[in-house]
N, C-alpha and C positions, 0 to 999 in steps of 0.2 A: 869548879864554878857548880853552883847548884841548877837543876835542870828549871827550865823558863815556864814559869806559871803565873795566871792570871788571879789576882786578888782584889778583894774590895779595894785596898788602897791602889794599886795600880790602875784598878778601872777608873776610880777617880782622879786619879792623876793624868788620866788621857784627857779628861774635861777641862782640867786646870792649866794645859798645856798652852791653851790660846793666850792667857793672860801673860804677858811678859815678865809681870813679877815674880809671877810661881812657877816660871818654866823650869829653873833650876831645880826646885825641890821636888817637882814633877819627876824630872828626867833622874835624879836620885831613887824614887821610889823605883820608877820602872828598871832603873838597872839593878836595883836591890833584889829585885824579883827576876832579874835574868833575862829582861825584855830587850836584849839590846838590838836586836832586829826591829823591833818597834821604833825602839828611840831614833835610830838611823834613816827609818822612813820618815817619821816625823820631821826630822830636821830637814827632808828634801821635799816636804809637800810645798807644792807650789799654787794649791787652791783649797777651795773648801770640800769639794768633790772628793779628793785623796783622802783630807782628814776624814772625813765622813764614813771613806770604806774602812779606815783603820778603826773608829769608834763601834761599826758593826761587826767587824772582826772580833772585839773584844767583848761587846755583848754576847756573842756567840758563845763564848768561851767562859762567861762565867754563870752560877746558877740564877735563875729567874731571881730568887730572893736579894741576890744583890743590889740586881736592877733595882729591883722596888725601894730597897732601903737607900740607893744612891740619890733614886728620883725624888723620894720624900724629902731627903735632907736637902735636895737643889729648892723642893719649894718652900719649906722653911726658911731659907737663906733669901729667896726672891721676895718671900712675904715681909720679911723683917728689912731688906732694902727698901722696898715699895713702901711700908709705913714710914720709914725715916724720910724720904722723899716727900710723903705727904704732909709729915708732921712739919719739915722746912717749908712748903708751899702755904701750909696756913698762917704761917707766922710771918708772912710779909706784911709790911706796912707802909705801903705808898702815901703820898698825899693826897690823893684822890680815894683812896681806900678808908683812910680817916675821917675824912671831909664826908663821904656817903655814910658810914658809920655813926656819924654825929647826928646826921640828918635824921636818918631813921630813927635814932634814939629819942631826938626831940618829936618824933610822932608818936611815940609809944612803943618801942621797939619792935620786937618781934611779936607777931600775933599767937594769941595760943591756939595750940590745935583742937582741932574739932574732935568731940568725944561722943562722933554719932554710931 
């Protein structure tokens, strides 16, 4: 078996561990990098404090560039999810919203922007 080492994939996998749907793939990545002790500890985590300590150890074991690139990727994923939720919310069509929209349209619609 190869020597245990943290990689970008294993660093990202530690954060995917909390999602039960992704846990098995995260475990495979961690095991492939020889991090069996980390997998054992993750299986025995009882609270967020334990998980947080493991993530801090991972962050201390990888270069700063890995942490920065992982954070940028997480931000992109979060923005994508937020945009999808915003689109869905903006498409809601309740009876009261339709009525209010028609009433506003009868009054001339949205007023023009002040170009002062």
